[in-house]
PyMOL Python script that loads the backbone (N, CA, C, O; Angstrom):
from pymol import cmd

cmd.read_pdbstr("""\
ATOM      1  N   MET A   1      -6.155 -45.317  -2.396  1.00  0.00           N
ATOM      2  CA  MET A   1      -5.078 -44.322  -2.406  1.00  0.00           C
ATOM      3  C   MET A   1      -4.406 -43.939  -1.235  1.00  0.00           C
ATOM      4  O   MET A   1      -5.058 -43.497  -0.290  1.00  0.00           O
ATOM      5  N   THR A   2      -3.170 -44.053  -1.173  1.00  0.00           N
ATOM      6  CA  THR A   2      -2.419 -43.835  -0.150  1.00  0.00           C
ATOM      7  C   THR A   2      -1.953 -42.279  -0.199  1.00  0.00           C
ATOM      8  O   THR A   2      -1.780 -41.751  -1.297  1.00  0.00           O
ATOM      9  N   GLU A   3      -1.724 -41.459   1.157  1.00  0.00           N
ATOM     10  CA  GLU A   3      -1.434 -40.415   1.534  1.00  0.00           C
ATOM     11  C   GLU A   3      -0.371 -39.925   0.568  1.00  0.00           C
ATOM     12  O   GLU A   3      -0.344 -38.724   0.300  1.00  0.00           O
ATOM     13  N   GLN A   4       0.496 -40.745   0.031  1.00  0.00           N
ATOM     14  CA  GLN A   4       1.712 -40.327  -0.614  1.00  0.00           C
ATOM     15  C   GLN A   4       1.311 -40.000  -1.937  1.00  0.00           C
ATOM     16  O   GLN A   4       1.788 -39.051  -2.560  1.00  0.00           O
ATOM     17  N   GLU A   5       0.138 -41.041  -2.528  1.00  0.00           N
ATOM     18  CA  GLU A   5       0.054 -40.748  -3.872  1.00  0.00           C
ATOM     19  C   GLU A   5      -1.204 -39.631  -4.128  1.00  0.00           C
ATOM     20  O   GLU A   5      -1.550 -39.161  -5.211  1.00  0.00           O
ATOM     21  N   LEU A   6      -1.711 -39.389  -2.938  1.00  0.00           N
ATOM     22  CA  LEU A   6      -2.700 -38.116  -3.009  1.00  0.00           C
ATOM     23  C   LEU A   6      -1.782 -36.664  -2.849  1.00  0.00           C
ATOM     24  O   LEU A   6      -2.113 -35.665  -3.488  1.00  0.00           O
ATOM     25  N   ARG A   7      -0.906 -36.661  -2.170  1.00  0.00           N
ATOM     26  CA  ARG A   7       0.086 -35.663  -1.905  1.00  0.00           C
ATOM     27  C   ARG A   7       0.695 -35.305  -3.691  1.00  0.00           C
ATOM     28  O   ARG A   7       0.747 -34.196  -4.225  1.00  0.00           O
ATOM     29  N   ALA A   8       1.041 -36.480  -4.217  1.00  0.00           N
ATOM     30  CA  ALA A   8       1.684 -36.413  -5.509  1.00  0.00           C
ATOM     31  C   ALA A   8       0.692 -35.747  -6.237  1.00  0.00           C
ATOM     32  O   ALA A   8       0.979 -34.679  -6.778  1.00  0.00           O
ATOM     33  N   LEU A   9      -0.452 -36.226  -6.331  1.00  0.00           N
ATOM     34  CA  LEU A   9      -1.490 -35.929  -7.258  1.00  0.00           C
ATOM     35  C   LEU A   9      -1.738 -34.246  -7.105  1.00  0.00           C
ATOM     36  O   LEU A   9      -1.823 -33.490  -8.073  1.00  0.00           O
ATOM     37  N   VAL A  10      -1.832 -33.836  -5.709  1.00  0.00           N
ATOM     38  CA  VAL A  10      -2.258 -32.747  -5.321  1.00  0.00           C
ATOM     39  C   VAL A  10      -0.825 -31.685  -5.905  1.00  0.00           C
ATOM     40  O   VAL A  10      -1.111 -30.734  -6.633  1.00  0.00           O
ATOM     41  N   ARG A  11       0.073 -31.833  -5.680  1.00  0.00           N
ATOM     42  CA  ARG A  11       1.319 -31.155  -6.176  1.00  0.00           C
ATOM     43  C   ARG A  11       1.316 -30.914  -7.645  1.00  0.00           C
ATOM     44  O   ARG A  11       1.697 -29.863  -8.161  1.00  0.00           O
ATOM     45  N   GLU A  12       0.798 -32.095  -8.378  1.00  0.00           N
ATOM     46  CA  GLU A  12       0.685 -32.363  -9.780  1.00  0.00           C
ATOM     47  C   GLU A  12      -0.428 -31.309 -10.333  1.00  0.00           C
ATOM     48  O   GLU A  12      -0.340 -30.762 -11.432  1.00  0.00           O
ATOM     49  N   ALA A  13      -1.387 -31.128  -9.495  1.00  0.00           N
ATOM     50  CA  ALA A  13      -2.517 -30.229  -9.973  1.00  0.00           C
ATOM     51  C   ALA A  13      -2.132 -28.788  -9.738  1.00  0.00           C
ATOM     52  O   ALA A  13      -2.461 -27.905 -10.530  1.00  0.00           O
ATOM     53  N   ILE A  14      -1.415 -28.552  -8.614  1.00  0.00           N
ATOM     54  CA  ILE A  14      -1.055 -27.123  -8.337  1.00  0.00           C
ATOM     55  C   ILE A  14      -0.063 -26.806  -9.143  1.00  0.00           C
ATOM     56  O   ILE A  14      -0.035 -25.582  -9.266  1.00  0.00           O
ATOM     57  N   ALA A  15       1.119 -27.552 -10.010  1.00  0.00           N
ATOM     58  CA  ALA A  15       1.977 -27.148 -10.906  1.00  0.00           C
ATOM     59  C   ALA A  15       1.304 -26.952 -12.117  1.00  0.00           C
ATOM     60  O   ALA A  15       1.689 -26.102 -12.920  1.00  0.00           O
ATOM     61  N   ARG A  16       0.173 -27.783 -12.349  1.00  0.00           N
ATOM     62  CA  ARG A  16      -0.478 -27.294 -13.965  1.00  0.00           C
ATOM     63  C   ARG A  16      -1.274 -26.135 -13.707  1.00  0.00           C
ATOM     64  O   ARG A  16      -1.461 -25.415 -14.689  1.00  0.00           O
ATOM     65  N   ALA A  17      -1.837 -25.746 -12.525  1.00  0.00           N
ATOM     66  CA  ALA A  17      -2.537 -24.559 -12.448  1.00  0.00           C
ATOM     67  C   ALA A  17      -1.983 -23.563 -12.338  1.00  0.00           C
ATOM     68  O   ALA A  17      -2.616 -22.530 -12.557  1.00  0.00           O
ATOM     69  N   GLY A  18      -0.659 -23.502 -11.975  1.00  0.00           N
ATOM     70  CA  GLY A  18       0.416 -22.565 -11.528  1.00  0.00           C
ATOM     71  C   GLY A  18       0.956 -22.005 -12.715  1.00  0.00           C
ATOM     72  O   GLY A  18       0.999 -20.780 -12.831  1.00  0.00           O
ATOM     73  N   ALA A  19       1.442 -22.880 -13.757  1.00  0.00           N
ATOM     74  CA  ALA A  19       1.915 -22.894 -14.970  1.00  0.00           C
ATOM     75  C   ALA A  19       0.895 -22.198 -16.012  1.00  0.00           C
ATOM     76  O   ALA A  19       1.255 -21.425 -16.899  1.00  0.00           O
ATOM     77  N   ALA A  20      -0.414 -22.591 -15.767  1.00  0.00           N
ATOM     78  CA  ALA A  20      -1.325 -22.152 -16.804  1.00  0.00           C
ATOM     79  C   ALA A  20      -1.910 -20.953 -16.342  1.00  0.00           C
ATOM     80  O   ALA A  20      -2.468 -20.319 -17.238  1.00  0.00           O
ATOM     81  N   ALA A  21      -1.952 -20.454 -15.228  1.00  0.00           N
ATOM     82  CA  ALA A  21      -2.357 -19.282 -14.391  1.00  0.00           C
ATOM     83  C   ALA A  21      -1.316 -18.120 -14.969  1.00  0.00           C
ATOM     84  O   ALA A  21      -1.744 -17.101 -15.510  1.00  0.00           O
ATOM     85  N   VAL A  22      -0.198 -18.334 -14.828  1.00  0.00           N
ATOM     86  CA  VAL A  22       0.985 -16.935 -15.033  1.00  0.00           C
ATOM     87  C   VAL A  22       1.566 -17.300 -16.093  1.00  0.00           C
ATOM     88  O   VAL A  22       2.536 -18.021 -15.862  1.00  0.00           O
ATOM     89  N   ARG A  23       1.335 -17.060 -17.367  1.00  0.00           N
ATOM     90  CA  ARG A  23       2.336 -17.130 -18.621  1.00  0.00           C
ATOM     91  C   ARG A  23       3.083 -16.012 -18.796  1.00  0.00           C
ATOM     92  O   ARG A  23       2.541 -14.931 -18.564  1.00  0.00           O
ATOM     93  N   PRO A  24       4.420 -16.047 -19.222  1.00  0.00           N
ATOM     94  CA  PRO A  24       5.020 -14.976 -19.319  1.00  0.00           C
ATOM     95  C   PRO A  24       4.396 -13.898 -20.349  1.00  0.00           C
ATOM     96  O   PRO A  24       4.829 -12.747 -20.283  1.00  0.00           O
ATOM     97  N   GLU A  25       3.453 -14.199 -21.246  1.00  0.00           N
ATOM     98  CA  GLU A  25       2.959 -13.291 -22.325  1.00  0.00           C
ATOM     99  C   GLU A  25       1.993 -12.573 -21.609  1.00  0.00           C
ATOM    100  O   GLU A  25       1.593 -11.511 -22.086  1.00  0.00           O
ATOM    101  N   ASP A  26       1.531 -12.999 -20.489  1.00  0.00           N
ATOM    102  CA  ASP A  26       0.468 -12.366 -19.601  1.00  0.00           C
ATOM    103  C   ASP A  26       1.006 -11.335 -18.709  1.00  0.00           C
ATOM    104  O   ASP A  26       0.319 -10.362 -18.398  1.00  0.00           O
ATOM    105  N   ARG A  27       2.287 -11.515 -18.253  1.00  0.00           N
ATOM    106  CA  ARG A  27       2.701 -10.469 -17.463  1.00  0.00           C
ATOM    107  C   ARG A  27       2.645  -8.973 -17.951  1.00  0.00           C
ATOM    108  O   ARG A  27       2.943  -8.766 -19.127  1.00  0.00           O
ATOM    109  N   GLN A  28       2.359  -8.116 -17.304  1.00  0.00           N
ATOM    110  CA  GLN A  28       2.409  -6.840 -17.624  1.00  0.00           C
ATOM    111  C   GLN A  28       3.039  -6.070 -16.462  1.00  0.00           C
ATOM    112  O   GLN A  28       2.799  -6.477 -15.326  1.00  0.00           O
ATOM    113  N   PRO A  29       3.836  -4.981 -16.635  1.00  0.00           N
ATOM    114  CA  PRO A  29       4.595  -4.303 -15.629  1.00  0.00           C
ATOM    115  C   PRO A  29       3.545  -3.609 -14.585  1.00  0.00           C
ATOM    116  O   PRO A  29       2.530  -3.072 -15.030  1.00  0.00           O
ATOM    117  N   ARG A  30       3.776  -3.631 -13.412  1.00  0.00           N
ATOM    118  CA  ARG A  30       2.727  -3.087 -12.680  1.00  0.00           C
ATOM    119  C   ARG A  30       2.765  -1.515 -12.608  1.00  0.00           C
ATOM    120  O   ARG A  30       3.890  -1.071 -12.377  1.00  0.00           O
ATOM    121  N   THR A  31       1.916  -0.724 -12.737  1.00  0.00           N
ATOM    122  CA  THR A  31       1.804   0.760 -12.168  1.00  0.00           C
ATOM    123  C   THR A  31       1.074   1.081 -11.150  1.00  0.00           C
ATOM    124  O   THR A  31      -0.063   0.647 -10.964  1.00  0.00           O
ATOM    125  N   PRO A  32       1.790   2.019 -10.268  1.00  0.00           N
ATOM    126  CA  PRO A  32       0.989   2.210  -9.193  1.00  0.00           C
ATOM    127  C   PRO A  32      -0.394   2.828  -9.667  1.00  0.00           C
ATOM    128  O   PRO A  32      -0.554   3.438 -10.724  1.00  0.00           O
ATOM    129  N   ALA A  33      -1.534   2.526  -8.548  1.00  0.00           N
ATOM    130  CA  ALA A  33      -2.771   3.425  -8.654  1.00  0.00           C
ATOM    131  C   ALA A  33      -2.431   4.857  -8.599  1.00  0.00           C
ATOM    132  O   ALA A  33      -1.436   5.268  -8.002  1.00  0.00           O
ATOM    133  N   PRO A  34      -3.246   5.599  -9.213  1.00  0.00           N
ATOM    134  CA  PRO A  34      -3.122   6.727  -9.147  1.00  0.00           C
ATOM    135  C   PRO A  34      -3.876   7.271  -7.636  1.00  0.00           C
ATOM    136  O   PRO A  34      -4.971   6.803  -7.323  1.00  0.00           O
ATOM    137  N   ALA A  35      -3.223   8.228  -6.809  1.00  0.00           N
ATOM    138  CA  ALA A  35      -3.554   8.426  -5.616  1.00  0.00           C
ATOM    139  C   ALA A  35      -4.751   9.377  -5.643  1.00  0.00           C
ATOM    140  O   ALA A  35      -4.748  10.305  -6.452  1.00  0.00           O
ATOM    141  N   HIS A  36      -5.779   9.197  -4.799  1.00  0.00           N
ATOM    142  CA  HIS A  36      -6.972   9.991  -4.452  1.00  0.00           C
ATOM    143  C   HIS A  36      -6.760  11.532  -4.291  1.00  0.00           C
ATOM    144  O   HIS A  36      -5.918  11.901  -3.472  1.00  0.00           O
ATOM    145  N   SER A  37      -7.395  12.377  -4.945  1.00  0.00           N
ATOM    146  CA  SER A  37      -6.861  13.772  -4.660  1.00  0.00           C
ATOM    147  C   SER A  37      -7.301  14.437  -3.205  1.00  0.00           C
ATOM    148  O   SER A  37      -6.999  15.564  -2.813  1.00  0.00           O
ATOM    149  N   SER A  38      -8.064  13.482  -2.536  1.00  0.00           N
ATOM    150  CA  SER A  38      -8.307  13.780  -1.209  1.00  0.00           C
ATOM    151  C   SER A  38      -6.961  13.605  -0.181  1.00  0.00           C
ATOM    152  O   SER A  38      -6.787  14.110   0.928  1.00  0.00           O
ATOM    153  N   HIS A  39      -6.110  12.738  -0.930  1.00  0.00           N
ATOM    154  CA  HIS A  39      -4.704  12.551   0.016  1.00  0.00           C
ATOM    155  C   HIS A  39      -3.659  13.449  -0.519  1.00  0.00           C
ATOM    156  O   HIS A  39      -2.522  13.090  -0.212  1.00  0.00           O
ATOM    157  N   ALA A  40      -3.737  14.492  -1.218  1.00  0.00           N
ATOM    158  CA  ALA A  40      -2.890  15.387  -1.542  1.00  0.00           C
ATOM    159  C   ALA A  40      -2.468  16.209  -0.386  1.00  0.00           C
ATOM    160  O   ALA A  40      -3.301  16.342   0.510  1.00  0.00           O
ATOM    161  N   LEU A  41      -1.095  16.892  -0.226  1.00  0.00           N
ATOM    162  CA  LEU A  41      -0.966  17.797   0.792  1.00  0.00           C
ATOM    163  C   LEU A  41      -0.863  19.155   0.307  1.00  0.00           C
ATOM    164  O   LEU A  41      -0.612  19.443  -0.863  1.00  0.00           O
ATOM    165  N   PHE A  42      -1.078  20.028   1.300  1.00  0.00           N
ATOM    166  CA  PHE A  42      -1.070  21.872   0.782  1.00  0.00           C
ATOM    167  C   PHE A  42       0.286  21.923   1.288  1.00  0.00           C
ATOM    168  O   PHE A  42       0.795  21.214   2.156  1.00  0.00           O
ATOM    169  N   THR A  43       0.843  22.954   0.556  1.00  0.00           N
ATOM    170  CA  THR A  43       2.087  23.589   1.012  1.00  0.00           C
ATOM    171  C   THR A  43       1.796  24.784   1.782  1.00  0.00           C
ATOM    172  O   THR A  43       1.098  25.690   1.329  1.00  0.00           O
ATOM    173  N   LEU A  44       2.465  24.807   3.260  1.00  0.00           N
ATOM    174  CA  LEU A  44       2.346  25.560   3.697  1.00  0.00           C
ATOM    175  C   LEU A  44       3.693  26.224   4.106  1.00  0.00           C
ATOM    176  O   LEU A  44       4.744  25.589   4.014  1.00  0.00           O
ATOM    177  N   ALA A  45       3.651  27.651   4.612  1.00  0.00           N
ATOM    178  CA  ALA A  45       4.830  28.039   5.151  1.00  0.00           C
ATOM    179  C   ALA A  45       5.476  27.491   6.425  1.00  0.00           C
ATOM    180  O   ALA A  45       4.703  27.118   7.307  1.00  0.00           O
ATOM    181  N   PRO A  46       6.617  27.406   6.607  1.00  0.00           N
ATOM    182  CA  PRO A  46       7.262  26.789   7.730  1.00  0.00           C
ATOM    183  C   PRO A  46       6.318  27.306   8.898  1.00  0.00           C
ATOM    184  O   PRO A  46       5.716  28.378   8.849  1.00  0.00           O
ATOM    185  N   GLY A  47       6.270  26.500   9.845  1.00  0.00           N
ATOM    186  CA  GLY A  47       5.502  26.618  11.190  1.00  0.00           C
ATOM    187  C   GLY A  47       5.968  27.083  12.088  1.00  0.00           C
ATOM    188  O   GLY A  47       7.088  27.574  11.945  1.00  0.00           O
ATOM    189  N   ASP A  48       5.307  27.132  13.422  1.00  0.00           N
ATOM    190  CA  ASP A  48       5.916  28.053  14.403  1.00  0.00           C
ATOM    191  C   ASP A  48       7.504  27.884  14.922  1.00  0.00           C
ATOM    192  O   ASP A  48       7.863  26.756  15.261  1.00  0.00           O
ATOM    193  N   PRO A  49       8.113  28.597  14.963  1.00  0.00           N
ATOM    194  CA  PRO A  49       9.422  28.496  15.378  1.00  0.00           C
ATOM    195  C   PRO A  49       9.636  27.606  16.678  1.00  0.00           C
ATOM    196  O   PRO A  49      10.631  26.928  16.934  1.00  0.00           O
ATOM    197  N   ASP A  50       8.445  27.760  17.469  1.00  0.00           N
ATOM    198  CA  ASP A  50       8.483  27.089  19.044  1.00  0.00           C
ATOM    199  C   ASP A  50       8.099  25.595  18.680  1.00  0.00           C
ATOM    200  O   ASP A  50       8.245  24.774  19.585  1.00  0.00           O
ATOM    201  N   GLY A  51       7.660  25.183  17.546  1.00  0.00           N
ATOM    202  CA  GLY A  51       7.453  23.625  17.364  1.00  0.00           C
ATOM    203  C   GLY A  51       6.126  23.291  17.711  1.00  0.00           C
ATOM    204  O   GLY A  51       5.857  22.089  17.736  1.00  0.00           O
ATOM    205  N   ARG A  52       4.962  24.365  18.069  1.00  0.00           N
ATOM    206  CA  ARG A  52       3.776  24.253  18.477  1.00  0.00           C
ATOM    207  C   ARG A  52       3.101  23.737  17.030  1.00  0.00           C
ATOM    208  O   ARG A  52       3.512  24.005  15.901  1.00  0.00           O
ATOM    209  N   CYS A  53       1.874  22.870  17.419  1.00  0.00           N
ATOM    210  CA  CYS A  53       0.956  22.474  16.098  1.00  0.00           C
ATOM    211  C   CYS A  53       0.256  23.605  15.706  1.00  0.00           C
ATOM    212  O   CYS A  53      -0.080  24.534  16.440  1.00  0.00           O
ATOM    213  N   LEU A  54       0.047  23.485  14.495  1.00  0.00           N
ATOM    214  CA  LEU A  54      -0.930  24.781  14.079  1.00  0.00           C
ATOM    215  C   LEU A  54      -2.275  24.377  14.177  1.00  0.00           C
ATOM    216  O   LEU A  54      -2.995  25.374  14.110  1.00  0.00           O
ATOM    217  N   ILE A  55      -2.816  23.500  14.286  1.00  0.00           N
ATOM    218  CA  ILE A  55      -4.185  22.958  14.552  1.00  0.00           C
ATOM    219  C   ILE A  55      -4.402  23.229  15.975  1.00  0.00           C
ATOM    220  O   ILE A  55      -5.298  23.972  16.374  1.00  0.00           O
ATOM    221  N   GLU A  56      -3.512  22.573  16.794  1.00  0.00           N
ATOM    222  CA  GLU A  56      -3.673  22.659  18.453  1.00  0.00           C
ATOM    223  C   GLU A  56      -2.509  23.481  19.075  1.00  0.00           C
ATOM    224  O   GLU A  56      -1.678  22.792  19.667  1.00  0.00           O
ATOM    225  N   PRO A  57      -2.332  24.558  19.058  1.00  0.00           N
ATOM    226  CA  PRO A  57      -1.346  25.081  19.496  1.00  0.00           C
ATOM    227  C   PRO A  57      -0.730  24.949  20.929  1.00  0.00           C
ATOM    228  O   PRO A  57       0.390  25.370  21.219  1.00  0.00           O
ATOM    229  N   GLY A  58      -1.511  24.373  21.718  1.00  0.00           N
ATOM    230  CA  GLY A  58      -1.309  24.055  23.104  1.00  0.00           C
ATOM    231  C   GLY A  58      -0.235  22.843  23.269  1.00  0.00           C
ATOM    232  O   GLY A  58       0.466  22.628  24.258  1.00  0.00           O
ATOM    233  N   VAL A  59      -0.282  22.073  22.001  1.00  0.00           N
ATOM    234  CA  VAL A  59       0.582  20.855  21.948  1.00  0.00           C
ATOM    235  C   VAL A  59       2.010  21.015  21.223  1.00  0.00           C
ATOM    236  O   VAL A  59       2.220  22.086  20.654  1.00  0.00           O
ATOM    237  N   ALA A  60       2.989  20.038  21.207  1.00  0.00           N
ATOM    238  CA  ALA A  60       4.104  20.236  20.283  1.00  0.00           C
ATOM    239  C   ALA A  60       3.632  19.488  19.081  1.00  0.00           C
ATOM    240  O   ALA A  60       2.930  18.477  19.101  1.00  0.00           O
ATOM    241  N   CYS A  61       4.183  20.210  17.851  1.00  0.00           N
ATOM    242  CA  CYS A  61       4.034  19.472  16.426  1.00  0.00           C
ATOM    243  C   CYS A  61       4.626  18.205  16.485  1.00  0.00           C
ATOM    244  O   CYS A  61       5.714  18.156  17.058  1.00  0.00           O
ATOM    245  N   ASN A  62       4.096  17.016  15.958  1.00  0.00           N
ATOM    246  CA  ASN A  62       4.468  15.857  15.831  1.00  0.00           C
ATOM    247  C   ASN A  62       4.613  15.608  14.308  1.00  0.00           C
ATOM    248  O   ASN A  62       4.979  14.485  13.961  1.00  0.00           O
ATOM    249  N   HIS A  63       4.363  16.541  13.374  1.00  0.00           N
ATOM    250  CA  HIS A  63       4.281  16.310  11.945  1.00  0.00           C
ATOM    251  C   HIS A  63       3.590  15.293  11.529  1.00  0.00           C
ATOM    252  O   HIS A  63       4.199  14.474  10.841  1.00  0.00           O
ATOM    253  N   CYS A  64       2.429  15.101  11.762  1.00  0.00           N
ATOM    254  CA  CYS A  64       1.412  14.256  11.505  1.00  0.00           C
ATOM    255  C   CYS A  64       0.830  14.558  10.087  1.00  0.00           C
ATOM    256  O   CYS A  64       0.297  13.655   9.443  1.00  0.00           O
ATOM    257  N   GLY A  65       0.946  15.994   9.539  1.00  0.00           N
ATOM    258  CA  GLY A  65       0.400  16.201   8.383  1.00  0.00           C
ATOM    259  C   GLY A  65      -0.942  16.774   8.172  1.00  0.00           C
ATOM    260  O   GLY A  65      -1.359  17.224   7.104  1.00  0.00           O
ATOM    261  N   TYR A  66      -1.569  16.715   9.273  1.00  0.00           N
ATOM    262  CA  TYR A  66      -3.206  16.855   9.326  1.00  0.00           C
ATOM    263  C   TYR A  66      -3.598  17.934   8.877  1.00  0.00           C
ATOM    264  O   TYR A  66      -4.698  18.093   8.348  1.00  0.00           O
ATOM    265  N   CYS A  67      -2.502  19.051   9.078  1.00  0.00           N
ATOM    266  CA  CYS A  67      -2.748  20.802   8.947  1.00  0.00           C
ATOM    267  C   CYS A  67      -2.765  20.923   7.319  1.00  0.00           C
ATOM    268  O   CYS A  67      -3.474  21.670   6.645  1.00  0.00           O
ATOM    269  N   LYS A  68      -1.591  19.791   6.780  1.00  0.00           N
ATOM    270  CA  LYS A  68      -1.676  20.013   5.378  1.00  0.00           C
ATOM    271  C   LYS A  68      -2.766  19.253   4.648  1.00  0.00           C
ATOM    272  O   LYS A  68      -2.660  19.428   3.435  1.00  0.00           O
ATOM    273  N   SER A  69      -3.709  18.523   4.960  1.00  0.00           N
ATOM    274  CA  SER A  69      -4.613  17.848   4.365  1.00  0.00           C
ATOM    275  C   SER A  69      -5.811  18.264   4.525  1.00  0.00           C
ATOM    276  O   SER A  69      -6.009  19.292   5.174  1.00  0.00           O
ATOM    277  N   TYR A  70      -6.937  17.487   3.919  1.00  0.00           N
ATOM    278  CA  TYR A  70      -8.112  17.770   4.275  1.00  0.00           C
ATOM    279  C   TYR A  70      -8.606  16.959   5.655  1.00  0.00           C
ATOM    280  O   TYR A  70      -9.791  16.879   5.980  1.00  0.00           O
ATOM    281  N   GLY A  71      -7.606  16.427   6.338  1.00  0.00           N
ATOM    282  CA  GLY A  71      -7.947  15.430   7.549  1.00  0.00           C
ATOM    283  C   GLY A  71      -7.980  13.947   7.208  1.00  0.00           C
ATOM    284  O   GLY A  71      -8.664  13.245   7.952  1.00  0.00           O
ATOM    285  N   HIS A  72      -7.283  13.308   6.096  1.00  0.00           N
ATOM    286  CA  HIS A  72      -7.542  11.954   5.747  1.00  0.00           C
ATOM    287  C   HIS A  72      -6.204  11.576   5.939  1.00  0.00           C
ATOM    288  O   HIS A  72      -5.860  10.408   5.754  1.00  0.00           O
TER     289      HIS A  72
END
""", "prot")
cmd.dss("prot")
cmd.show_as("cartoon", "prot")
cmd.util.cbc("prot")
cmd.orient("prot")
């Protein structure tokens, strides 16, 4: 068997497997996975007018969201 024949055989097998694996009737719309409750953010009042971090007041707030979460 030559390299060209082998390549043709592999392409044929891939085409058959691909056509059988994804049939239009098997396709379903994707729905986003529900987020885990640990990823929710708290609602906080507006922060320090000077822009300091709520958790570490010695540094400027970089809006990481750590103070609005459980740290995840």
